[in-house]
N, C-alpha and C positions, 0 to 999 in steps of 0.2 A: 482260499487261504494261501498266503505266500509261504514259501519255504522259510525255515527258521534262519537259514544263512542270509537270504535276502533281507529279512527283517533286521538281522544284526548289523547289516551293512547298508541300511536304507539311506544313510547320509551320503553315500558315495555316488548315488545314481546320477547326480547332476554335476559331479566334480570335473569330468573330462571337459565339458563345455566351459566351465568356469576357468579351468586351467588354460584352455585355448585362448580365452579372452586376454589373459595375462601374456600369453606367448605372442600374441599378435603385435604387441608393442615392443617386444624384445627380440623378434626373429632376426637372425643374422646369417649372412652367407660368407664363408671363408674358403680359402684355397690351401689349407694346411694338409699335412700328411694324414691319410685315413687312420682312424683310431679304432681299436678292437676292445670294447669295454665289457666283455663278459667271458665266462669260463669256456674253455675249448669244448667241453663235453656237450654243450648246447648244439654243436654242429656235428655230432655223431648222429647221422641221419640216413634215411633211405633216400638214395639219389632220385628215385622216381617221384618222391613227394616234396622234396625241399630244393628249391632252385638256388644256384649260386648267382653271383652278380651278372655273369655272362649270359646265363639262361634267362634271367629276368629282363636284361636289356634287349635280347633278341626277341623275346615275346612282346615287349612293348613296341619295338620297331615295327613288327608285323602288324600290330594293332594300329599304329600310327599311319602305316602305308595306305590303309583304307579309309582313314579319317584324318586328313591333314589338319595341322594345328591352326587355330585362329590367332588373333592378336591379343588373346587374353593375357593380362598381367598377373603378377604373383597374387595380388589381392583377390582378383576374380577367381583364380584357381582355388585359393584358400576358402573363399565363400562357398564355392560349389561343393567342396568336400565336407562342409559343415553339416549337411543334411544326409538323408538316405540316398545311397548311390548303388545302382545295379553293378554286378561284377563286370559286365562288358563295358559299361560306361566308365567304371573305375579304371580299367586298363587304358581306355582312350585318354582319360584325364592324366594318368600317370605318364603316358607317352608324351603328351604336351609338356608336362613338367620337365621331363628329361630334355626335350628339344630346346626349351627356354632356359635351361640351366637352373631351374628352380628346385632341383632335388636336394640342394644344400640348405634350403630355407627351413628353419627349425619349426615354424608353425605348420607349413605344408607337410613336413615329415611327421610331425605329431599327429596330424589328422589322418595321414595315410596309415600309420601304425594302428590307429583305431579302427580302420576299415578292413585290414587284411587279417587272415588267419596267422597264427603264431609264426610259422616257418617263414612266411613272406615278410611279416612285420620285423623279424630279426634282420632280414636282408636290408630292409629300408633303414633300419636303425644303424646297421653296420656301415652303410655307405656314407653316413654323415661324418664329415671331417672334423667338425668342432661342435658337437651337440651341446645345447644348453640344458637347463633343468627340465624343460617341458617334454622333449622326446624321451629323456630319461624316465620321467614319471609315467609317460605313456607306455613304455615297454615294461616297466615294473608292474603296471596295472594289468597288462596282458598276461604276463607270467603269473601274477597272483591269481587271476581268474582261471588259469589252467592248472592251478595247484602246484606250480613249480616254485615253491617258497624258497628253497635254497638258492636257486638261480636269481630269484628276485632280490634276495638279500645280497648276493654277490654283485649284482648291478648297483645296489645301493652303496656298497663299499667302494666300488669303482668310482661312483659319483663323488664320494668324499675325497678320494685320491686325486681327482681332477680339480680339487679346490672349488667345487660348486657347492652352494649352500642348499640343502634340501629344504622344501617348504612344507606347509601343512598337508598338501596333496601327497607328497612323497611318503609321509608317515601314515596317512590314511590308507594308501594303496598297500604299503608294507604290512600294516596291521590286518588288512584283508587277507593277505597271504598267510599271516600267522594264524588267523582264525581257521583256515583250512588245514594248517600243518599240525595243530595240537602240540606244538613244540615250545616249551617254556623258555628254552635258551634264547630263541629269536625274540620272543616277547620282551624278555629282560634286557637284551641288547638294545632293542629299539627304545625301551623305556629310558635307558641311560642317555641315549642320544637326544631324546625329546626333552629330558630334564636339562641337559646342557644347553640346548638351543632355545629353551624357554617356550615350548609349544604346549606345555601342560595346561595352559589357560584356554586353549582352543577347544571348544565343546565337541567338535567333530573328531578331533584326535582322541579326546577322552572317550568318546563313544566307541571308537575302534578298540581302545584298551578294555573298556567294559565288556565288549563282545568277546574279545580274546580271553580275558581273565575269567569272566563269569560263565560264558557258554562253552567255549572251546576247552579251556584248561580246568574248568570247574573249581577255580581258585576264588571263592566268594569272599574270602578275607581280604585279598588284594583288591578285588573289585569294589568292595564296600569302602575300603580305605581311600581308594582313588576318588570314588563318588563323593565321599564326605569332604574331601579336600578341593573339590571343583569350585572355582569362584562363581561360575554361572550355572545354576541348576534349572534354568528356564528352557532348556532344549529337551523336547519330549522324547526324542530318540534315545537319549542317555537313560532316561527312566525305563524306557522299553527294554533296552539291553540288560539293565540290571534286573528288572522284573523277570525277564525271560531266563536269565541265569538261575535265579532262585527257583523258578517254576521247573526247570529241567533237573534241578537237584532235589526236587520233591519237598521244598520248604514252603508249603502252601500259606502258612500264616504270615511269613515274611512278605510273600507276594501281595497278600491282601493289605498288609500294613503300608507297603509302599504305594499301592494303588490308592488307598485312602489319602495318603499324604499328597499324591498328585492332584486329586480332585479338590482337596482342601486348598491347594495353592492355585486353583483355577487353571491348571494345565489340562488341556483337552487330550485325553488318551487317544492314541491311534488305534486302528483296527488291529495292528500287530500287538499292541499293548493288551487289548482285550482278549485276543487269542491266547496269550500266555496266562492271563488271569483266569480265564475259563478252563484252560488246561489244568492249572493248579487246583481249581475248585473240584475237578473230577476226583482228586485224591483227598479231599477234605473229609475227615472222619464225621460220621453222622452226629456224634455227640456235640460237635462243634458248629454244626450248621446253624442251629438256632441262634447262637451267639453272634455270628457274622451277619445273619439275616437282620437281626435287631440293629446292629451297628450301621449296616448299609442303608437300611430303611430310614434310620434317623438322619443320616447324612443326606439322603435323597430329598428329605423335606426342606432342606435349606436352599435347594435350587429351584429356579423357575422350570416348569415342565418342558419349555421349549429349549432349554439349555442343553448343549451337547454332553456336558458332564453328567447331567441328570439321566440322559439316555444311556450313558456308559454304566452308571450305577444300576439303573433299572435292568439293563441286559444281564448283568451279573446276578441280580435278584431273580430274574426269570429262571435262570439256570439253577440257582440254589433252592428256590422253592420247589422246582421240579425234582431235584435230587432228594429233597426232604419228603416228597410225596404229596405236597400241597399244590396239586396241579391247577386247581381253580384260582389260586392266588397268582400263579405264574401267568395264567391267561389274562387276569385282570391287569397286571402290570404290562404285559405284552400289548394289550389294547391301547394303553396310554402311549407307548412308543410308536405304534403304527399310526395312531391319530395324529402324531406330529409329522408324519410323512417323511421320516428319515430313510435314506437310501441304503444304509448298511444291511448286509445280509446276516450279520451276527445275531440280532434278536430273533429273526425268523428261524435260524438254525437252532438257537437255544430252545425256542418254543416247540419246534417239531421234535427235537431230541427229547424234551421233557415228556411229551405225550408217548413217544416210543418207549422210553425208560419205564413209564408207569403202566405199560400194557394197554395203551389206548391207540392202536394203529389207525383206526378209522378217523379219529379226531386229528391225528398227525397228518394224514393224507388230505384231510379237508383244509388244513392250514397250508399245506404244500400247493394245493390247487389255487388257493387265493394268491399265493406268492407268484405262481406262474402266470396268472391272469393280470398281474400288476406289471406294467412295462418298466417301472422304476426299480424292480428287484429281480436280479438274475441269480438263480440258484447256482451254487458252486459244488465241488466234489464232496464237501463236508455235508451239505444239505442232502445230497444224493445217498450218502452212506446211511443216514437216518431213514430216508424214504425207502431204501432197499430193505432195511430191517423191518419196516412196517409191512412192506409187500410180502416178505417172507412169513410174517406172523399170520397174515390172512390169506396167503396163497394167491395174491393178485399178480399173476404172471404177465397179464397184458400191460399193466403199468410198469412192471419191471423191464419188459422189453422196450417200452417207450423211453425209459430212463437210459437204457443202453444205447439206443439210437441217438438220443439227445446228447449224451456225452461224446459219442463218436463224431457227431456233426458240429456241435457247438462248444464242446470242451476243448482245452488245449490239445495240440496234436499228440496223439499216442498216450493220452493220460490214463486210459484204462489199463494198458500194458505196463506203464511205468509207475503208477501209483499203487503200491501194494495194498493199502487200506481199502481203496475203492475196488480194486480187483477182487479182493477177498470178500467184500460185501456182495459183489455180483455172484461169485461162486456160491456163497451161502444162500442167496435168494433163489438162484436158478435151481439149486439142488433141492431146497425145501418146496419149491413149486413144481417139482417133478421133471424139470427140463435139464436132465443130467448132461446131455450132449453139449448144451450151451455152456454149462458150468465148466466142462472139460475144455471147451474152446477158449474160454477166458483164461483158465489156468495155463494152458499150453502157450498162450500168447504173452504171458507175463515176461517182461525183460529180465527181472531178477526175482527169484522165489525165496521166501524165508520160511521159518518153522510155522508161522501163523497161516500162511497161504497153503502149505502142505496139509496142516491140520484141518482147514476148512474143506479141502478136496477129499481128504480121507473120510471126514464125517459125512460129506455129501454122498460119497459112494456107499457108506454104511447105511444111511437112512433109506437109500434106494435099493437095498438088498444086494449090492455088489461087493460082498465081503472079500472074495478072492482078489478082486482088482484093488481093493483098499490095502490088502496085505502086500501086493506087488508094489504099490505106490510107496509104502513104508520102506521097502527095500531100496527103492530108487532114492528116497529121501536120505538114506544113510550113505548112498554113493555120492550124493552132493556134499557130504561132510557136515550135514546139519545134525545137531544134537536133539533128539526127541524130548519133549517135555510132558507134563501131566496131561495137557490137552491132546497130544498125539495118542497117548495110551487110552484115553477115554474114547476117542474115535475108533481105535482098533478094537477095543472091547465091544463097542456098539456094533461094529462091523461083524464080529464073530457072533454076537447075540442075534442080530437080524438075519444072519445066514446059517445059524445053527452049527457053527464051527466050535464045538465044545472043547476038543482037544487043543486046537490052536489057541483058543481063548485062555485055556489053563496055562499054556506055555508063555503067552504074552504077560499074563498076570504075574507069573513068577519072575520072568526076565526083567520086568520094569524095575524091580528092586535089586535083583542080583547082578544084572548086566549093566543097567543104565542108571542105577542109584536114584530112582524116582520113587518116592514113598506114595503108596496108594492113599487117596483121600476117600471121603464118604461116597462121593459120586462114582469112584472106580469100584468100590465094594458093591454098591447098589447095582451097577451094570453087570459085574461078574456074577453076582448072586442071581440076577435076572437070567443070565445066560444058562447057568447050571439048572435053575428051576424050570426054565422053558423046555429043556431037553429031557426032563424027568429025573435029574440028579438032585432030588429035593433034600435027601439026607446030607449030601455033600455040601449043598448050599447052606443048610442049617448049621453045619459044622463051621463053615466060614463065618457065619454070623456070630457064633459064640466065641470064635478065636480072634475077632476084630480087636485091635488095640484101643479103639474108641467106641463110645456108646452108639449102637445102631440108631439111625434116625427113621423118620416115617417112610422115606424112599426105599430104604433097605428092607423094612418089613413089608412094604407094599409089593416090592419085587418078589419077595419070597411067597407072599400070599397069592399073587397072580399065578405062580407056578403050581401052588397047592390046588387051587381051583381048576386049573387047566388039566391036571392029572388026577382029579377027583380024590385028593387026599384031605377028606372032610375034617377028620379029627385034628389034624395038624393045622388046617385052615382056621378052625375055631381058635386054637391056641394063638396063632399068629395074629388073628383079627383082634383078639383081646389085648395083646401087647400093643397093637397099633392104636387102639382106642385109648389105652392107658397113657400112651406117649403123647397123643394129640387129641384130647377129648373134645375140642371145639371144631375139629375137622370132620366133615361128613364121610370122607373116603373109608375110614375104618369101619364105621357103622354099616355103610352100604355094602362093602365087601363081605362083612360078617353076615349080614342079612342074606346075601347071595349064597354063602356057605350053608346057612340054615335051610334055604330054599332048595338047594341041591339035595339035601338030606330029607326033604319034605317035613322039616320041623317048623310048621307054620306058627306055632306058639312063640318060638324064638324070634321069628320075623316080626310078629306083632309087638313083642316086648321091646325089641330094639327101636321100632318106630315110636313107641310110647316114650322111651328114654330120650330119643332125639328131640321130641316135642318138649319134654320136661326141661331139658338143658338148653333149649333154644338153638339147637344145631340144625341148620338148613342145608339141604343138598345143593351143591353148586350146580346151577343150571347149565345145560349143554348149550354150546354156541357154535354156529357155522357160518361160513361166508361163501358167496358165489358171485363171480364176475360175469356180467352180461353186457356186451357192447361197451366195455370200458367202465361200467358202473358197478361198484361192489355193493351187493345186498347182504345185510346181516340178519341172521335168524337166531333168536334167543328163546329158549324154552320158557313158556309162561308169559311171553310178551306178544302183543298183537303186531300184525304186519299189514301194510296198506292193501296189498294184493292177495291176501289170504283166501278170499272167496273165490277168486279166479284160479288159484292154485288147487283148492279143494275140488272145484268143478272139473279141472283137468285130470286130477288124480282119480276121481270117481269114474270119469270116462275111460281112463286106461284100465282100471280094475274091471269095468264092465266088458271091455274088449277082450281082456285076458280070460275072463270066465266064459265068454262065448267061444273063444278059440280052443279052450280046454276040452278034451274028449269026455 
């Protein structure tokens, strides 16, 4: 998945080459006085890192001494600079440029600026005695990509003072700077210039505005007005920018409306378009899913199955059916997409994610294995986040390790440390699979940590019984200046619960409201009550239940019941069990735990009565399920179901029992 910023500025990717093709016919060499077209603060620098003209010339002369110039003319040098050039080769070429006096050629300077880091690019631009529009555009682009939007805008004003006319590239690069700046003043200033110069009809300039207004400034009113006034709405990237803006603002139905308009106009959505649509769908309320599934399914009927628009609509349907819980329908539509042999990773991600979301990790991993075996489909970090979630659900540490090695070797450089979502998924998976050291390793190697990554590590320490370390990590999180949220306190309460830290848990439960202004939710109450009940403070736990500002749910009562049974509080266990059954009469948990309470008290009549009541109401006990990974293959065991190698397992178990009996005195 591309970064949102790249998606917003997708139209700029090829502009430097296009600009150079214009520059090649207008390059000029002059001998006027050197001009300094930028603000002085750009040259407040570290002398060790930023060369002046004399340093650059000396460096180039040294390079030239070992590589004498050939008879290459300006055109040859310009052509060489058009492709990829190593740093050493670049210095050699630059030396030849100086010897031939070609350093004043605007096209050559434009291409040099594109090859050098910012501090050297500024020197190249500075030595031009009479720069035309193309090196101006090149340096504006470099400044924009470095986030120096005020400097980029200063260069633009200098360009205007030189009586040079900015072109469409000038405005596209400036708008890229505005996108990074989140500054409405600069956007409005550029908008005024664009209107005066008549560039509002240029779809790529408009796309820059749509990205700046819709995604950066979150000004969807201006973005929509601009879009409605566009004379040419046939450029897909403009739709993508507008859809992305609505998606980021949480306006899901607007996203879907524009997506429908796109496909009805036979515009083929890009992958970036679909990423925004799927992101928006993740926030779609359940009550509205059926409506949009119906609308999209009807639209899909109007397309040929081999049409790319049909695949785009079907990909969204795969996701929505999965979110709706109709996983079999998701799979049916997914099969149609795969049958068409499309290379996009998005339908695969949607299908794998749908299985994971619906608690079907084995099925998710089966789809993933099909994907890996197909050379036309390469999983990305989004795929791996879902796969890691499936691994965590079934404890498949082997596959989790494989994914880790895959992303290190075949993913983009440093992606595990730099992508917070992926790193957090690894922390969660390693922690739940019992490999706590690997989880810590991923956490420590993260370039930048946020609340979510801290929460994952705190919870990982909690479930592995490292309560004290989880509390120390919480203190470190506050040193980072991060504000804890509800997820943080849930992890801390779990840490105290798993490590029996009742006093510390009580302090955290009080502090979350009094010190951090985080209101406890039902899951916090359930965890706190579980903590108190586990350590024998059953009465205190019961007081918490009765003092809750919301009605206790089944998890709260189950937590209390577990403590009652653990500490043989049979009478109270009966009371709590009845409350649990009343609250959730179709769930077997309350019946089973109440039966256990009767059994502890040897009240077999009560056990029989409960079993009869369960049969009468059609309540079935949830079957136990477990997984084991052998040689990279996960085997699932479900109570009541047959297993292909069950005879072999029984034979081995009987043999072990026999050996134990023989070994016993």
